[in-house]
C-alpha positions as CSV (number, residue, x, y, z in Angstrom):
1,M,0.0,0.0,0.0
2,S,1.4,3.4,-1.0
3,K,0.7,6.4,1.2
4,H,1.2,10.2,0.7
5,F,0.0,13.5,2.1
6,F,-1.2,16.5,0.1
7,T,-1.9,20.0,1.3
8,S,-3.8,22.9,-0.3
9,E,-4.7,26.4,0.9
10,S,-7.5,28.8,0.4
11,V,-8.0,32.5,1.4
12,T,-11.0,34.6,2.3
13,E,-12.3,37.4,0.1
14,G,-10.7,39.9,2.5
15,H,-7.2,38.7,1.7
16,P,-5.4,41.6,0.1
17,D,-4.7,39.8,-3.2
18,K,-8.4,38.7,-3.3
19,V,-9.5,42.3,-2.7
20,C,-7.6,43.2,-5.8
21,D,-9.0,40.3,-7.8
22,Y,-12.6,41.2,-6.8
23,I,-12.2,44.8,-7.8
24,A,-10.7,43.8,-11.2
25,D,-13.6,41.3,-11.9
26,S,-16.1,44.0,-10.8
27,V,-14.6,46.4,-13.4
28,L,-14.8,43.6,-16.0
29,D,-18.4,42.7,-15.3
30,D,-19.5,46.4,-15.4
31,Y,-17.9,46.8,-18.8
32,L,-19.4,43.5,-20.2
33,N,-22.8,44.5,-18.8
34,A,-22.6,47.7,-20.8
35,D,-20.8,46.4,-23.9
36,K,-20.4,42.6,-24.3
37,D,-17.7,43.1,-26.8
38,S,-15.5,45.0,-24.3
39,H,-11.8,43.9,-24.2
40,V,-10.6,44.3,-20.6
41,A,-7.2,43.7,-19.0
42,C,-7.5,45.3,-15.5
43,E,-4.9,45.0,-12.8
44,V,-5.3,46.3,-9.2
45,L,-2.9,47.1,-6.3
46,C,-4.1,47.8,-2.8
47,K,-2.0,49.1,0.1
48,G,-3.0,51.2,3.1
49,N,-5.6,53.6,2.0
50,H,-4.6,53.5,-1.7
51,V,-6.1,51.5,-4.6
52,I,-4.4,51.7,-8.0
53,V,-6.3,50.4,-11.0
54,A,-4.3,50.0,-14.2
55,G,-4.4,48.2,-17.5
56,E,-5.9,48.4,-21.0
57,I,-9.5,48.5,-22.2
58,K,-11.2,48.7,-25.6
59,S,-15.0,49.3,-25.2
60,D,-17.8,51.4,-26.5
61,A,-19.1,51.7,-22.9
62,K,-18.3,54.5,-20.5
63,V,-17.8,53.1,-17.0
64,E,-17.0,55.1,-13.9
65,I,-14.3,53.3,-12.0
66,E,-14.4,54.9,-8.6
67,P,-17.9,53.7,-7.7
68,I,-17.1,50.2,-8.8
69,V,-14.0,50.1,-6.5
70,R,-15.8,51.4,-3.5
71,R,-18.8,49.1,-4.0
72,A,-16.5,46.0,-4.3
73,I,-14.6,46.9,-1.1
74,R,-17.9,47.5,0.7
75,E,-19.2,44.1,-0.4
76,I,-16.1,42.4,0.9
77,G,-16.7,44.0,4.3
78,Y,-14.0,46.7,4.7
79,T,-16.3,49.4,6.0
80,D,-14.9,50.3,9.4
81,P,-13.7,54.0,9.3
82,E,-11.2,53.2,12.0
83,E,-9.4,50.9,9.6
84,E,-6.9,52.5,7.2
85,F,-8.4,50.5,4.3
86,N,-12.1,51.2,4.1
87,A,-14.6,51.6,1.3
88,A,-15.3,55.3,1.9
89,G,-11.8,56.4,2.7
90,V,-9.5,54.9,0.1
91,H,-7.8,57.1,-2.5
92,I,-8.2,55.7,-6.0
93,T,-5.7,56.1,-8.8
94,N,-7.1,55.2,-12.2
95,L,-4.3,54.3,-14.7
96,L,-6.5,52.4,-17.2
97,G,-5.6,53.1,-20.9
98,T,-6.5,51.8,-24.3
99,Q,-5.8,48.3,-25.6
100,S,-2.9,48.2,-28.1
101,G,-4.1,48.2,-31.7
102,Q,-1.4,45.6,-32.5
103,I,-3.0,43.2,-30.1
104,D,-6.5,44.1,-31.2
105,Q,-5.8,43.4,-34.8
106,G,-5.1,39.7,-34.0
107,V,-8.0,39.3,-31.6
108,S,-10.8,41.1,-33.5
109,R,-10.2,39.9,-37.0
110,V,-13.3,39.5,-39.1
111,D,-12.0,36.2,-40.5
112,G,-11.9,34.5,-37.1
113,Q,-11.0,35.6,-33.5
114,G,-7.4,34.8,-32.7
115,A,-6.0,34.1,-29.2
116,G,-5.4,37.2,-27.1
117,D,-1.9,36.0,-26.3
118,Q,0.4,33.0,-26.6
119,G,0.7,30.6,-23.7
120,L,-0.4,27.3,-22.2
121,M,-3.3,26.5,-20.1
122,F,-4.3,23.4,-18.0
123,G,-7.6,21.9,-17.0
124,F,-8.0,19.1,-14.5
125,A,-10.7,16.8,-13.1
126,T,-10.6,13.9,-10.6
127,D,-13.4,11.6,-9.4
128,E,-12.3,11.9,-5.7
129,T,-15.1,14.4,-5.0
130,P,-18.6,14.9,-6.4
131,E,-17.4,18.2,-7.9
132,L,-14.6,16.3,-9.7
133,M,-12.1,18.4,-7.8
134,P,-9.2,17.4,-5.6
135,L,-10.3,17.0,-2.0
136,P,-7.7,19.2,-0.2
137,I,-8.6,22.4,-2.1
138,Q,-12.3,21.8,-1.8
139,L,-12.1,21.4,2.0
140,A,-9.8,24.5,2.3
141,H,-12.4,26.5,0.3
142,R,-15.2,25.2,2.6
143,L,-13.3,26.5,5.6
144,S,-12.4,30.0,4.2
145,R,-16.0,30.4,2.8
146,G,-17.3,29.4,6.2
147,L,-15.2,32.2,7.9
148,A,-16.8,34.7,5.5
149,Q,-20.3,33.4,5.9
150,D,-20.1,33.4,9.7
151,R,-18.8,36.9,9.6
152,K,-21.3,38.3,7.2
153,S,-24.3,36.7,8.9
154,G,-23.3,38.3,12.2
155,E,-23.1,34.8,13.8
156,V,-19.4,35.5,14.8
157,E,-19.2,39.2,15.5
158,W,-15.5,39.3,16.2
159,L,-14.4,37.9,12.8
160,R,-12.9,40.4,10.3
161,P,-12.5,40.0,6.5
162,D,-8.9,38.7,6.1
163,G,-8.1,35.0,6.6
164,K,-6.4,31.8,5.3
165,T,-7.1,28.1,5.6
166,Q,-5.0,25.1,4.8
167,V,-5.9,21.4,4.8
168,T,-3.7,18.3,4.6
169,V,-5.2,15.0,3.4
170,E,-3.7,11.6,3.7
171,Y,-4.0,9.3,0.6
172,E,-3.7,5.6,0.4
173,D,-3.2,4.0,-3.0
174,G,-4.2,7.3,-4.6
175,Q,-7.5,7.7,-2.7
176,P,-8.1,10.2,0.1
177,V,-8.7,8.5,3.5
178,R,-8.5,11.2,6.2
179,V,-7.7,14.8,7.0
180,T,-4.6,14.9,9.1
181,D,-3.8,18.6,9.6
182,V,-5.7,21.9,9.4
183,V,-4.4,25.5,9.7
184,V,-6.8,28.4,10.2
185,S,-5.7,32.0,10.4
186,A,-8.7,34.2,11.0
187,Q,-8.5,38.0,11.3
188,H,-10.3,39.2,14.5
189,T,-11.1,42.2,16.6
190,A,-8.3,43.3,19.0
191,S,-10.4,42.6,22.1
192,I,-11.3,39.0,21.5
193,R,-9.5,36.3,23.6
194,R,-7.4,33.7,21.9
195,E,-9.3,30.8,23.5
196,V,-12.6,32.1,22.0
197,I,-11.1,32.0,18.5
198,E,-9.7,28.5,19.1
199,S,-13.0,27.2,20.5
200,Y,-14.9,28.6,17.5
201,V,-12.6,26.9,15.0
202,R,-12.4,23.6,16.7
203,E,-16.0,23.2,17.9
204,R,-18.0,25.1,15.2
205,L,-16.1,25.9,12.0
206,L,-14.4,22.5,11.4
207,P,-17.3,20.1,12.2
208,R,-19.8,22.1,10.2
209,R,-17.6,22.8,7.1
210,L,-15.6,19.6,6.8
211,G,-18.7,17.4,7.4
212,A,-17.9,13.7,6.9
213,W,-14.2,14.6,6.5
214,H,-14.0,16.2,10.0
215,N,-11.4,14.3,12.0
216,P,-11.3,15.1,15.7
217,S,-7.8,13.6,15.9
218,A,-6.4,15.9,13.2
219,R,-3.7,18.4,14.3
220,V,-5.3,21.9,14.3
221,L,-3.3,25.1,14.3
222,V,-5.3,28.3,14.9
223,N,-3.7,31.7,14.3
224,P,-0.2,30.4,14.8
225,T,1.3,33.9,15.2
226,R,-1.1,34.2,18.2
227,E,-2.6,37.6,17.1
228,F,-4.2,38.5,13.8
229,S,-6.1,41.7,14.5
230,L,-4.3,43.8,11.8
231,G,-5.0,42.4,8.3
232,G,-6.2,43.1,4.8
233,P,-4.6,45.9,2.7
234,S,-4.1,48.0,5.9
235,A,-1.4,45.5,6.8
236,D,-0.2,43.9,3.5
237,C,0.0,44.9,-0.1
238,G,-2.4,43.1,-2.4
239,V,-2.0,42.6,-6.2
240,T,-4.2,40.9,-8.8
241,G,-3.3,37.4,-10.0
242,R,-1.1,36.3,-7.0
243,K,-3.5,33.5,-5.9
244,I,-3.6,31.4,-9.1
245,I,-3.0,28.1,-7.3
246,V,-5.9,28.9,-4.8
247,D,-8.0,29.8,-7.9
248,T,-7.4,26.5,-9.6
249,Y,-6.5,23.1,-8.0
250,G,-4.5,23.9,-4.9
251,G,-1.3,22.7,-6.5
252,Y,-2.7,19.3,-7.3
253,A,-2.5,19.8,-11.0
254,R,-0.2,21.9,-13.2
255,H,-0.7,25.6,-14.0
256,G,0.3,27.4,-17.2
257,G,1.1,30.6,-15.2
258,G,-1.6,33.0,-16.4
259,A,-3.9,34.6,-13.9
260,F,-7.7,35.0,-14.4
261,S,-9.2,38.0,-12.7
262,G,-9.7,41.3,-14.6
263,K,-9.4,39.6,-18.0
264,D,-12.2,39.3,-20.6
265,P,-12.6,36.0,-22.4
266,S,-10.6,37.0,-25.4
267,K,-7.7,36.4,-23.1
268,V,-7.1,32.6,-23.4
269,D,-5.3,32.7,-20.0
270,R,-8.8,32.7,-18.6
271,S,-11.2,31.3,-21.2
272,A,-9.1,28.4,-22.4
273,A,-8.3,27.4,-18.8
274,Y,-12.0,27.3,-18.1
275,F,-12.6,25.2,-21.3
276,A,-9.8,22.8,-20.5
277,R,-11.4,22.2,-17.1
278,Y,-14.7,21.7,-19.0
279,V,-13.2,19.1,-21.3
280,A,-11.3,17.3,-18.4
281,R,-14.6,17.0,-16.6
282,Q,-16.2,15.3,-19.7
283,V,-13.2,12.9,-19.9
284,V,-13.8,11.7,-16.4
285,R,-17.6,11.7,-16.7
286,A,-17.3,9.6,-19.8
287,G,-15.4,7.0,-17.8
288,L,-12.2,7.3,-19.9
289,A,-10.1,8.0,-16.8
290,R,-10.4,8.7,-13.0
291,K,-8.1,11.7,-13.3
292,A,-7.6,13.8,-16.4
293,E,-5.4,16.8,-17.1
294,V,-5.9,18.7,-20.4
295,Q,-3.2,21.1,-21.7
296,V,-3.9,23.5,-24.6
297,S,-1.5,26.1,-26.1
298,Y,-1.9,29.0,-28.4
299,A,0.0,31.6,-30.5
300,I,-1.2,35.2,-30.3
301,G,-3.6,36.1,-33.0
302,V,-4.1,32.5,-34.2
303,A,-7.4,30.8,-33.6
304,E,-6.5,27.1,-33.8
305,P,-4.5,25.9,-30.8
306,V,-0.9,25.0,-31.3
307,S,-1.4,21.8,-29.3
308,V,-3.8,19.7,-27.2
309,F,-2.5,17.1,-24.8
310,V,-4.3,14.8,-22.3
311,E,-2.7,13.0,-19.3
312,T,-4.7,10.4,-17.4
313,F,-2.0,9.5,-14.8
314,A,-2.4,5.7,-15.4
315,T,-6.1,5.9,-14.5
316,G,-7.3,5.5,-18.1
317,N,-6.3,5.3,-21.7
318,N,-4.4,8.4,-22.7
319,A,-4.9,7.8,-26.5
320,K,-8.7,7.4,-26.2
321,A,-8.9,10.3,-23.8
322,E,-7.0,12.6,-26.1
323,D,-9.0,11.5,-29.1
324,F,-12.1,12.3,-27.1
325,A,-10.8,15.8,-26.1
326,R,-9.9,16.7,-29.7
327,R,-13.5,16.5,-30.7
328,Y,-14.0,19.8,-28.8
329,D,-13.5,23.1,-30.6
330,F,-10.7,25.0,-28.7
331,R,-10.8,28.1,-30.9
332,P,-11.4,31.2,-28.7
333,A,-14.6,32.2,-30.5
334,A,-16.0,28.7,-30.1
335,I,-15.1,28.6,-26.4
336,I,-16.7,31.9,-25.8
337,E,-19.9,30.9,-27.6
338,Q,-20.2,27.4,-26.0
339,L,-19.6,28.7,-22.4
340,E,-21.4,32.0,-22.9
341,L,-18.5,33.9,-21.6
342,L,-19.6,37.4,-22.7
343,K,-22.0,37.5,-19.8
344,P,-21.0,39.5,-16.7
345,I,-20.5,36.4,-14.5
346,Y,-16.9,37.0,-13.3
347,R,-17.5,38.4,-9.8
348,E,-19.0,35.0,-9.0
349,T,-15.7,33.3,-9.9
350,T,-13.3,35.5,-7.9
351,N,-13.4,33.9,-4.5
352,Y,-13.2,30.3,-3.2
353,G,-12.0,28.8,-6.5
354,H,-12.9,29.3,-10.2
355,F,-13.7,25.5,-10.4
356,G,-16.0,23.1,-8.6
357,K,-18.9,25.6,-8.4
358,P,-21.9,23.9,-10.2
359,F,-23.6,27.1,-11.3
360,L,-20.6,28.1,-13.5
361,P,-21.0,27.2,-17.2
362,W,-17.7,25.3,-17.4
363,E,-18.8,23.1,-14.5
364,R,-21.9,21.8,-16.3
365,N,-22.2,18.5,-18.2
366,G,-22.1,18.4,-22.0
367,Q,-21.1,16.6,-25.1
368,P,-18.6,17.5,-27.9
């Protein structure tokens, strides 16, 4: 019997990098809502009481950036005027410019939409959870989402928006058997006693959010630095695109390196990664493999992918799985049409993973 341990982490929506991702996707959604043909590449940096929004946009829509930024920060929960970073008090610098015409001429051709950039993207699926996601990242997301829900509902009044979770799962012969370690770092009010935080995590958060995977014998570390009252962009600098492993498979599968948030679907970093996940799901659902990873690569301005590759990790027939995957149309325009990616759906993707959420179009079932 072979045994190994695998760990994945998640972060709450108040984490500084996720604040930036959420602002960027909020800008994207507002542009797509006003003009579905908008091309958006929005980057955000947050630090202290400053928010910098930069990037390139091509759109017929006129969108006011400042209200979007303040609304996004307010929705996350940074509203306390005593905090340096709060929705009403931040200073916003808008450095958004116009998309390069040299890029646009390859993306917006009348004879077929080309890829918005060169690069490689991966999609992955495994039958070890009902969502066809790796168990460690799914459990970590459950915990971080639980922190946010308990805070926003008012059930736990001392919780604040920033936080991180981490889950280690033991595998035997490639199958998950138990949770062995959990780390929870939860931002809190300065006045709350440490034992109250510890009790909440051990007695309420873990049993409810881990469900059948809750292991009372697991090692649990709660706020290992002992105090976490100062958090979010007031304490740390946040930047878009720094949580790409949290956004995908928790390190369980490979990643091509491209971030998602703030990018419209002409950017294959985002749309092709979503479609590769969609195809990997179909490979597993079709019974061709228990695990499947799909890689696709592109050249900028060219519609047809440079390559499509499928790996089944000795859980299926690679040749049959790859033949199956190649029945799908990986051209950017076809991906956008099949997954309906011109709709303003991207704020729903930002937090707690871009995959494994059944309401997202690349998570639904389908045929080539």
